[in-house]
Every structure is written in C-alpha cells, then in structure tokens.
C-alpha positions in Angstrom: -24.5 21.4 3.8 -22.0 19.2 5.4 -17.9 19.8 6.7 -17.2 16.8 3.8 -19.4 18.5 0.8 -18.1 21.7 1.9 -14.2 20.4 2.1 -15.5 18.7 -1.6 -15.9 21.8 -3.8 -12.0 23.1 -3.2 -9.8 21.8 -5.9 -6.6 20.8 -5.6 -4.8 24.2 -6.0 -7.1 25.5 -2.8 -6.2 24.2 -0.1 -6.6 27.8 2.5 -10.6 26.9 2.6 -9.9 23.3 3.5 -7.8 24.7 6.2 -10.0 27.3 7.4 -12.9 24.7 7.7 -10.3 22.3 9.7 -9.5 25.9 12.8 -13.5 26.5 12.7 -14.3 22.5 13.6 -10.8 22.9 16.0 -12.1 26.5 17.9 -15.8 25.1 17.5 -15.0 21.6 19.3 -17.0 20.2 16.5 -17.4 17.1 15.9 -16.7 15.4 12.4 -15.9 12.1 11.1 -12.6 10.5 10.7 -13.6 9.8 6.8 -13.3 14.4 6.9 -10.0 13.4 7.8 -9.4 10.6 5.1 -10.7 12.3 2.3 -8.4 15.3 3.1 -5.9 13.2 2.8 -6.7 11.9 -0.8 -7.3 16.1 -1.5 -3.6 16.6 -0.7 -2.4 12.8 -1.9 -3.6 14.0 -5.3 -1.9 17.3 -4.8 1.6 15.4 -4.5 1.2 17.8 -1.1 2.2 14.3 1.5 4.1 16.4 3.9 0.5 18.4 4.8 -1.2 14.8 4.8 1.5 14.1 7.5 1.0 17.3 9.3 -3.3 16.6 9.7 -2.6 13.3 10.5 -0.1 14.0 13.6 -2.8 16.2 14.4 -5.9 14.7 13.9 -5.8 14.1 18.2 -6.3 17.9 18.8 -10.2 17.9 17.1 -10.5 14.7 19.1 -10.3 12.0 16.8 -8.8 8.6 17.4 -6.6 7.8 14.6 -7.9 4.3 13.7 -6.7 1.4 11.5 -8.5 3.1 8.5 -6.8 7.1 8.9 -3.0 5.0 8.6 -4.3 2.5 5.8 -5.2 5.9 4.1 -2.1 7.8 4.9 0.3 5.1 3.6 -1.8 4.9 0.6 -1.4 8.5 -0.1 3.0 7.4 0.1 2.2 4.4 -1.9 0.2 7.3 -4.6 3.0 9.5 -4.5 6.1 6.9 -4.7 7.1 8.4 -7.1 7.9 11.8 -5.9 9.0 10.3 -2.5 12.1 8.5 -4.0 12.9 11.3 -6.5 12.9 13.2 -3.2 15.0 10.1 -1.1 12.0 10.0 1.1 11.6 6.6 1.5 11.8 6.6 5.4 8.2 8.8 5.7 6.9 5.7 4.3 8.7 4.5 7.2 7.2 6.1 9.6 3.2 5.2 9.6 4.6 1.7 9.8 5.9 3.3 13.2 3.5 5.9 13.8 0.6 2.2 14.3 3.0 0.4 16.5 3.0 3.3 19.1 -0.4 3.8 18.8 -1.3 0.4 19.2 -3.2 0.3 15.9 -1.6 -3.1 13.7 -0.7 -2.5 10.3 -3.4 -5.1 8.0 -2.0 -7.6 5.3 -3.6 -5.2 3.4 -1.4 -2.1 4.8 1.9 -4.1 4.2 0.6 -5.4 1.3 0.6 -1.7 -0.2 4.7 -0.8 1.0 5.4 -4.4 -0.3 3.6 -3.9 -3.8 4.9 0.4 -3.5 8.2 -1.3 -3.0 8.4 -3.9 -5.7 7.4 -1.3 -8.7 10.5 0.8 -7.5 13.1 -2.4 -7.7 13.4 -2.5 -4.7 13.3 -6.1 -3.8 15.5 -6.7 -0.6 13.5 -3.9 1.2 10.2 -5.5 -0.2 11.4 -9.2 1.3 13.0 -7.4 4.6 8.8 -5.8 4.9 7.3 -9.2 4.2 9.6 -10.6 7.5 8.7 -7.8 9.3 5.0 -9.4 8.5 5.6 -12.6 9.3 7.5 -11.5 13.0 4.3 -9.7 13.5 1.7 -12.7 13.8 0.5 -11.8 9.8 -0.3 -14.2 7.5 0.7 -13.0 3.8 -1.4 -14.0 1.3 -1.6 -14.8 -1.8 -1.4 -11.2 -3.2 1.6 -10.9 -1.3 3.6 -13.0 -3.1 2.1 -12.0 -6.5 3.1 -8.1 -5.7 6.9 -9.8 -4.7 6.7 -12.2 -7.9 5.5 -9.1 -10.3 8.8 -7.4 -8.7 11.1 -10.2 -9.6 10.0 -10.4 -12.7 10.7 -6.6 -12.9 14.4 -6.9 -13.0 14.7 -10.0 -14.4 15.0 -12.7 -12.1 12.6 -15.1 -13.3 13.5 -18.1 -12.1 13.6 -16.4 -8.0 10.2 -15.3 -9.2 9.2 -19.0 -10.1 10.6 -20.2 -7.0 7.9 -18.1 -4.8 5.5 -20.4 -5.8 7.6 -23.2 -3.7 8.5 -21.0 -0.7 4.8 -20.1 -0.7 3.6 -23.7 -0.5 6.6 -23.9 2.8 5.0 -20.9 4.5 1.3 -21.9 3.7 0.4 -20.1 1.7 -1.0 -22.1 -1.4 -0.8 -20.8 -5.0 -3.6 -19.5 -6.3 -4.6 -18.5 -10.4 -2.9 -15.3 -9.7 0.7 -16.3 -8.8 0.6 -18.7 -12.0 -1.1 -15.3 -13.9 1.8 -13.0 -13.0 4.3 -15.8 -14.1 2.5 -16.4 -17.2 2.4 -13.2 -18.6 6.2 -13.3 -17.3 6.6 -15.9 -20.2 4.3 -14.7 -23.1 5.9 -11.4 -22.8 9.6 -12.7 -22.9 8.6 -15.3 -26.0 9.1 -18.6 -23.8 5.3 -20.0 -24.9 6.4 -24.1 -24.6 7.9 -22.9 -21.2 3.8 -21.0 -20.9 2.8 -24.1 -22.4 3.8 -26.5 -19.8 2.6 -23.8 -16.5 -0.9 -24.2 -18.4 -0.2 -27.9 -17.9 0.9 -27.3 -14.6 -2.2 -25.0 -13.5 -4.4 -27.8 -15.0 -3.4 -30.5 -12.6 -3.7 -28.0 -10.0 -7.4 -27.5 -10.7 -7.1 -23.9 -11.7 -10.5 -23.3 -14.1 
C-alpha cells in the first residue's frame, strides 16, 4: 500500500496518524510525490485547519520536495474553500501571503490562481480588493480572461452595482479581452433575478448580433 493510500484511510479527525506517516517519511528520507502533500492540504482544508495546511506547505522543503505552482495553487484553494472562516477570523492576510510565497520562490501565479483569489474576494463583497488583484495581475504580465471578468461582474451584481457590471463588458474589450457568452450570461441572470425582462430581451438581441448561440 502506498503512502498516499495509507493517508486516505484516515478521516478528518485523525490527523495524528497522517503526521506520523510524514515523520516516518522525513526520518527515513523516503521519496514521496508532491501529490501526497496536495492530498494532505485538501484533507486539512476540509477540516478547516488552514494553519496546519500552511505549516505543512512551509515544511515541504524538509522532505526534499520543491514547491511548484501546483502545490501553491492547492494551498490557495484551501484558503478559498475556507473563505467564510478566514473572514470570520480576519485572516485575509493569509491568502495574500500565499502570493508573496509564490513570488519569493519564483513560482509565478497562473491566471487560474488569480481567478481563484478574485472569485474568493467577490463572493465576500470585497470588490475593491478584487479590482486590486486584477491590476496586480495585469502588472505581472498575466492577461485576464473572460472568466476573470465574469467573476468581477458577478461580484458587482451581488452588491447591487448592476450598471458597473454591464460597463465591465466594455472595459474588458478595451483591455483586449472579447466578452463571451459567460459574461453576458452573468448579466442575463442578474436581469432576470431583478425582473428586468425587457432589458433581458434587449441583451438577447445584442448576443445575437455578436453571433452567440
């Protein structure tokens, strides 16, 4: 039985056994794949033990494992999945530290990474911070995609900034990202929820002009 299989046997409440396995791996210089650590990040995340996931991430080098974008993204996802708990504890800074860690280790955040953080912020109504991440993303040479803008548009609709959400379709085009059916779908859903049927019909006509199916 592999180390990963042995780790999967333990429930969320039984982390002592998993840590015992890690101790054995470290003491005996046993080679293990990065996927083992990612599985443990997810395990800790499900139990809302974000601090333990961060601690394990920082100790990966002790196991002669290089931390790649995959493990960094996984750790960020733990923060995203635990967004409710992080905001309750006022620990937004933890998610930012993951980005700092990426830069320090010269592992560049991907567009998916930025989108995860933007979505995390938008779901919590932190639009100013989300827009700040968008600007950082552009400064670091990462090109926002339609999903990036759709997440921001959803966040704007969530806080009642409907006109600003619509304006974002023009902003994204100005930045070289053509709106897709995903972006118009966000606007359509918002209009229907608010009972703006005529405006929704107008949006359908605009989508037809753009040859969306």
